[in-house]
N, C-alpha and C positions, 0 to 999 in steps of 0.2 A: 496712323490712328494708334497702332500698337506702341510706337515709341512715345506718343503723347500720354497715353495711359500709364506707361512705366515712369515717365517723369512726374506725372500727377501723383502716383503712388509713393515715390521716393520723397517728394516734398511733404506729403501728409505725414509720412512716417518720421522724417527728420525734424518736423516742426513740432512734435508732440512735446509739451512742456513738463514732462515727468520730473526732470531734474530740478525745475524751478519749484515744484511742490516740495522737494526734499531739502532745498537749500537752507531754509531757516530751521525747520524742526529737527533735522539731524545734529546741527551745531548745538541747538538748545539742550538736546538730551545729553550730549557729552558735557556741556558746560554745567548742567545741573549736577551731574555726577562729580565732576571736579570740585565744585563748590562744596559738596557734602564731604568729599575726601579731606578738604582743608578746614572742616568745621565751620563752615560759613553757610548760613541758611538764608533762603529768600522766600518771600510770600508770593510774589507775582513776578512777571516778566519785565515789567517796567524799569526796574533797577538796572537791567542789562544795558539798555540804551542810554540811561542817564549817567551811570557811573563812568562810562568811558569819556564823557564830556565834561566831567567835574574838573574845575581848576582852582577850587577854594575849598579848604576843609576847616571847619570850626570844631575844636575839641573842647568839651567841658572838662574843667580840671578835676573835680572830685570824682573818684572812683574810675576815671578814664585815664588821665595822666598819672594820677597818684593812687597809692594803694588804698587811701582813705581808712587808715588805721591810726587815727591821731592819738599822740601821747603828750601829757602835760610836761612841759620843760621848764617853765619859770612861773613863780607866783610872786607878784610884787604888790606890796601894800602901800596905801598913800593915806594922807590925812591921819597918820598915827595908827593905822590899821596894819596888822602883820598876817603872816601866813596861816597862823593857828586860828585867827578869827574869820579869815576869807575862805579857807577851805571847807569848813563845816557848812557854810551856806551853799556851796556848790554840791555837797554830797546830798543835800536836801532835795535836789532835782531828781533823785533816783526813781522816785515813785511816779513821776509824771512825764519826763522828757524821754523822747526816743532819738533825739539828734545826736549824731556821732560825736560832736564836740562836747555836749553835755555829758554824754556817756564816758569820754575820756576823763573829764573831771571827777566823775563819780568813781571810776575805777582807780583813779589816782588816790582818792579819799579812802577807798577800801583798802588799798595797799598800805595806807597809813593807819589803818584800823580805827578810823573815826566813825563816829555814828551821826546820823542826821540830827539837826536840832529840833525838829518838831514836824508837825503835820503841814504839808504844803496845800495851801488853798489858793482858789482863783488863779490856777495856772493858765497862761495864755501864751501862745506863739505868735510872734510878730514877724511875718514872712520877710526873709532876707535881712532882718536886723537883730533878732534874738528872741529872748523870752522874758516874761515877768510873771511873779508870783507873790503870794503873801505867806508869812510865818508868823503866827501870833499877832495878826492884825497889822503887821508892818510889811509895807511893800519893797520888793527887791527886783533889780534889773540885771540881766546878764546878756551882753551882745556888743553890737558895733558902736562906734562913735555916733552914727546917726541915730541910734536908739536913745542915747543919753541926751543928744541934742534935742530930740523931740520932747523929752521930759524936762528940758531946760536945766539940766545938771551940768556943772562946770567939769570939763575933762582936764585931769591933772597929769603931770609927769609926762608930757608929750614927747620930749626928747628921748626918754628911755623906750617909750613905745614905738617910736620910729626906728630905734636901734634894733629892737626885737623883730620888727616887721622886715627890715632889711636882711635879716637872717632867715628869710622865708617862713617865719612863724606866724600863725594866726593869733592875733591878740584879742581877747575878749575882756571887756570892761564890766566890773561888778559895782553896782551902786545901790543905795537906798533911795527913798524918795526925796532926800535932801542933799546928798553929797556922794561923791565917788569914793568907794572903799578900796579899790585895788584893780590889778589886771592879772589875767591868766593866759600865759602864752602857750599854745598848742602847735606842735610840729607834725606835718604829715610826711609820708615816705613816698618819693617818686618811684614809680614802677621801673623795674630793672630794663624792660624792653622799650620804655618810652623814648628815651633819647635817640637810640639807634634807629627806631621806627620813623620818628620824625625827621631825622636826617636823610633817610632813604626817600621819604615822601618830597622833601624839598629838592633832592637830586632829580626827582621825576618832574620838576618844574611846577610843583603845586604850592600855592599860597597857604600858609598855615596861620590859623588864629587860635588863641586860647581864651575862653570866656569863663568868668569866675565872678563869684559875689565877693571875693577878698578885695582888700584895699590894694591901691596901686603898688606900693612897695613890695608887699608879699607876693602879689601876682607876677610882677617882673622878675622877683628873685627866683621863683619856680620856673618861670619861662626860660630865664637864662641857663637853667640847668639842663633843660631839653631842647635848647637851640630854637626856641620860638621867638620870632621877631615882632609879631603883632598881638597885642594883648587888649582884651576887653574886660576891665576890672570894674568892681563895684556895681555888677549888673544884677539887679533884682531878678528873681525867677520869672516874674510876669513880664519882664522886659526882654528876656533872651529871644524870643520870637521876633520882636521888632529889630533886634540887632542882625538877625539873619535877613530880614527884609531889607535893611539898609544896604547890605551887600548885594542882594539880588537886584535892588534898583540901579546899582552901578554896573549891571550886566555881568556879574559874577555867577557862575554856576556852582552852587554851594551844596556841600555835604556836611551834615551836622552829625557829630559823634557824641553820644551821651548815654547815661543809664539810669538817671533819676526820675522820679515823678515829675519834678519841676522842669525837666528837659523835654517833656512830651510835646508841648506846643511848639517848641523850636525844631524838634525832629519832624513835626508834621509840616511846618512851614518851609523847611529846607527843601531843595530840589530832590535830595535823597537823604533819608534818615537812616543812620546806622547805630543800632542799639548794642550795647555790650551784654553778653549772656548773663552776667551776674547781676545785672541791674533789676529795676523794678518791672513788674509785668505790664504796667501802662506803658513804659518807654519801649519795651520790646513790641508792644502792639502798635505803637506809633511809628516805629521804623520799618522800612521796607527790607532792610538787611540786618541779620542778627550775627555778631561776632561771638561764637560760643566759647573760644578759649580766652577771652579777655586780653588778647595780645594785639597791640596796636599795629604790629606788622601785618596782620590779616587785613587791615584797612587797605593797604597797598596791594596785597595780594588779590583782594576782591577787584580793585580797579585794574590791575594788570590782567586778570583773567577776563574781565569784561571787555577790555580793549582787544585781547586776542580773539575772543569770541565773536565780537562785531566784525573784526578783520576776516575771520572764516565765513561769516554770513555773506560778506561782500565778495569774497573770493568765490564762494558757492554761486553766487548770483552771476559772476563772471563765467564760470564753468557752464552754468545752466544756459546762459544767453549767448555767449560768445560763439560757441561751437554751432548752435542753431542758426545764428545770424550769418555765420562764415559759410555754413554748408548748404543752406536753403538755396542760394543762387546756383550752386554746383548741382544740387539734386534737380533743380529746374531746367538744367541743360544750358545755362547762361554761358558756361566755359566749355561747352562741348566742343567748340572749334579748337580748344587747346588740349583736347584729349582728356578732359577731366569731367566725369559724370559720376553720379552715386546710383547703383542699382538699388532697388527697394530693399533687398535683403542686407546689403552693406549699410543702408541708411538706418535700418533697424538696429544693426549692431553698433553703428555710431552713436545712435540716440542712447542705447544702453549703456555705452561707455561713459557718456557724459554724466549719467546718473551715478555710474560707479566713481567717477572722479569726484563727485560731490560728497558721497559717502565716505570715501577714502580721506578726503581733505578734512571732513569734520572729525574724523577718528584722530587726526593728528593732534587735536586738543589733549588727548590723553597723555601726551609727552610734556604737557605743561608742568613746570616746576617753579615754585615761587622764587627760588634763589637762583635759578639758572636760565640761561638764554635757550629758548626752545629752537635751535638751529634746524632740527628736522622739519618743524612746522614753517619755518622761514623759506628753506630751499626746495622742499618736496613739491609745493604747487608749481614751481618753475620747471622742475623736472617733469612733473606729470603733464604739464602743458606741452612740453617738447615731445614727450613720448606719445600722448594722445593725438597730437597734430601729425606726428609721423604715421601713426596708425590710419588716421583719417586720409591722409595724403595718399597712402598706399591703396586705400579702398577706392579713392577717386581714380587712381590710375588703373587699378584692376578693372574698374567699371569701364573706362576707356571708350565710352560710347555704350549705349544700351544694348542688351542681348537682342540680336535680330534673327535668332535660330527659328523663331516662329513666323518670321516675315514671309509673305506669299506674293509673288509678282505673276503677272499674266503669262500663260504658257508661251505665247508669241514672242514676249520680250525674252524669256528664258532661252528660247531657240535661238533668238538673234544674238544673245550673249554667247552661247556655245559655239555658234558659227564663227563669231568674231575671234574667239580664243583659238579655234582650231585653224582658221584660215590665215592667220597672221604668224609672222616668225616670233620665236620666243628664245629666250636665254635664261638659264637658271644658274644661281650661285648658291653653294652649300656651305663652303668653309673658306678660311683665308690661306689655304695652301697655295704655294706659288703655282701650281700646275693648273689651278682653277682660272688663272688670268692669261690671256693671250699676250705673247710678246711681239705681235705683228708690227707694232709701231716703233720698236727700238731704233731703228736706223732711218726713220722716215723724217724728212725736213718739214718742219712746221712753222708757219709764220708766227712771229712774236705775239701777234694779237688774236691768234686762234683761241677758241674757248676751250681747247683741250690742254691737258698738261704737257709740259716740255721735259718730262722725266719719266722714268719707268714707273708705271702705275703702282700705287701702294693702297692696299685695302685695309682700313682699320675700323672695327666696330667694337661696341662695348662687349665684354666677355659673356655677359648673360644673354646676348642675342646673336653671338658670332656663328652659332650653328644653325640658325633658323633660315630655311630656304627662302630666297628671294627670286621671284618670278617676273621677268620683264617681257612685255609684248610691244613690238615695233609697229606703230601706226601713228599717222598725223592727226587722227580723229578718235572720238570715243564711240561707243556703241549707241546707235540711234535708239532713243526712247528711255535711256538711263539718265536719271536726273543728276544735277550737279548741286551739291549743298553749300559748297564754297568755291568761289572763283575770283580771279583778278582780271581776266582777259581771255583771249582766244589763242589756243596752242598753235604755233607756227613753226617754221624752220629756222627762226633766228636763235642760233645757239641750241644747247641741249635743254629740252623742256619735258616735263612729264605730268601725267595724271596719276593719282593714287587711289586704289580701292579703299572703301570705308574702313575695314578692319585694320589693314596695313597702315593707314594714316593714323588711327588711334594708337597703334602699337608704336610708331615712330614718335609720336607726341608724347607718349609716356616716357620714352627714352630721351626726350629733349633733342631730338634730331632736327626738329623744325617746329615753329609756332604757328604759322599761318601761311596760306597761299601767297606766292611770289617770294617766299624765302628761298635762298639758294643753299644747296648742299655743296660743300667743297670736297675735292678729291674723292669723288663719287664713282667707284669702280672704274678708276683710270680717267674719268672725265674731271677737268678742273673745276667746272661749276655746272650744276643742273638746277634749273629753276622750277619750282612746283606751281603749276598753273591752276589745276582743279583738284578738288576733293569729290569723289563720286558718292552718291547716295547709296545706302546699303541695298543689296539685291538678295543676299543669302544664297549667293553662288560663288564659284571660283573667282569671279571678277573682284570680289571684296578683298581679295588677297594679293592682287598684282599691281605692278607699275606698268602704265601704258606710256612709252617714251616716243617722242617724235623720231621720224626715221633718220634724221641727221645725227641725233644722240645715240640712238640704238646701233647704228652702223659703227660707231667708235666705242661702244660699250665694251670694256675689256673682259668679257666673259665668253668662254668658248663652249660650254655645255649647254644642251638644250633637251627639252622633252618632247616626246611624241604624244600628241593629243588626238585621240580617236573617238569618233562620235559613236554614241551608244543609244539604246532605246530608253535609258534612264534619263534623269534630269541633267546629270553633268557628264562631261566627256571623261574618258578614261585617261590617265596620265601614266606614260611609260618612260622609264629612265634607263637607259643602257650604259652600264658602268664598265670600267675597267679597273685593274688593280690600283691604278693611281687616281681615279676619280670617285672613289666611294665616299659619300658624305660622311663627315666626321661623326655625326650621331649614329651612323650605321656601322662603323668600323669594327665594333665588337659583335655585330650580328652577321654581317655578310662575310662569308668565306670565299675570298676571291681565289684561293687556290683550289677550290673545288667547285668549278662552274657546272660540272656534269656528274650526275649520279647514275650509277649502273645497277639495275635491278633485273634479276633473271636475264642476263645478257642483253638487256634493253637499256638504252641510254636516254636520260631525261635532263633537260636543262633545269638548273636551280632557278626558282622565282621566289622573291621576297615581297610580301604584301604589306602595304600600309594598314593601320588598325581599321579605318573606315572601310576600305576595300574588302579586307578579310571578313568584317561583319556583314557586309552586303552579300558577299558570295556564300557565307554560311547560311544566311537566311534564305537565299535562293537555292539552297541545297546542292551547290556546286562542289563543295567539299565539307568535311566535318572536322578533320584532325591534321595534325603535322604529318608531312611525308605522303599526304594523298596526292594522286595525280589528277591534273586538270588539263584542259585544252584551250589554248588561246590562238585564234587565227590559224587553226590547223596544225599548231605545234603543241606537243605534249610537254608540260612542265611538272616538276615536283615541288610541293610546298616545303620550302627549306626553313621557314621561319614563321611563328605566330606572334605578332608584335604587341607592344604596349603603346597606349596612346600618347602622342606627343603634342597634340593641339596645334599642329602646323601642317603644311602642305605634305609632309612625309606621309601622313595618315591617308592620303588620297592617291598614293603612287604605287606602281608596280615597279620592281627592281629586277632587271634581267641582265645577265652577262652580255657584253658587247658581241662576243663571238656567236652567240645564239641568234643574233638578229639576222 
């Protein structure tokens, strides 16, 4: 019942989804800060998910790719008109038009110190085509070929117009209500960052479009300057949204980048709208992302940061779910037979560490730099996974089966266990020194198929357990009434076989000495092979720490030291080890003074006795002694307490160490 409750507690603790709640919010907090650092603003969280999926970007030409500071470069008259007659008509637009192209003409006229011809009346803007107005009752038009075609005005000098357009100049046609008067060519300047930014976007495998109301020749001329292959020219403002929709219908995920009032419908239609910070308020309201520095490189930076953030969120989900999924079966005791369990306190620590891993992983976004690879963010999650798995693995190994210190068994069974341990022969091994191994078989002839080794026995154990005592009991059976939690058959005299106590089995599994019953241990204390038959259930007695070996194997077990087990009125028998200078356990060599087995006080001699930690605590509690060098009596012999020990968490804590001569 106790073990079940411990397993239940561990599962409840490790299954807590705290890290799952942190996975997305922590990444979003760092992501928002990094966007602000790069002068990129967002209005809601939706752009995060959409930006990392974008595969097509449409750039509006005006104020996005170009500076949109147009200047007049050419004025060409037709039908007998010259510059001096055409320019004053353009200057007349000053009072009415706010269009940058009209403003360029007005500014040019001002530079020439011209004055306007008269009052402009009935001014009207024709969206996407141009403007019309009256001066002195006569109508004038300034705009595109489409505007003149609508008014049934013949377009003159097409060849020169095409030449100007091929030089990426915007050509505006000036006419009255009967004939074309001339043309005004205006050139815009491409932003210094546009070509490099678009080249980087194309390297990121994004499809780039430019959309403009300019004619085909001008649009393609500008597109060639910035390495854009796909151009949508002569698109009226009201048709920009439909062009975006056409691409979406072809399963493209479209981002629209613009800044003008006429870009707002397209920004709204696109999967993600990106507005330039210098643009109209309506455009910024329509876009989900605002590029404050008006640098097209920030479009790529926004996409890069969104991809990295989504990657972090997915990694955080992995950290939040992977550890829980992996460790819930271990906490539930599914792998207890392999010596892997999680105590509730370790489960709590593991759960907290998964939350720590999520937070740390999110903070790696702070190392994002738009022009550099974030190598720390790439490799750190792998390193964290390895580190945390190592920690968790050690937690599971330290668990090694649940704590059974509070386990209680019937008094009759405890007596049966104590009698079994006392009545049967035992051998104990402390260290890998040669004197701990008997050489009795060196000259014995052994059949080739005997289960024992045909060479001098060699004992090898891992360094971290080489000093831990190993207690062996010789018997072909276990204690009646003790349950078996793992087994493969019945122990018999067929070769060397043994049963292992619960705690000892857990320790051996942690050290990968075996995995399951019926595994064989090779070169085991002089035996060629020893099969593990049973794993005993926990009893919270000395039995949990012993190996019970069948009589055949025990007889040839190459260990010569043993313990004296004495029945007491307490729950456990007393363990006495009689040492010589050559048989002191390695852990005790710095404690036991083999050269001083006898202390003389007031002409009276006392044999030295060294006590294990648990024994010393029990005797102190029973008021048998209080301090170092007190005198105690054991079976009619007086001893002097020669050492007050530290706890080793092994059998050493339960033992009395007495010089062999005093026995």
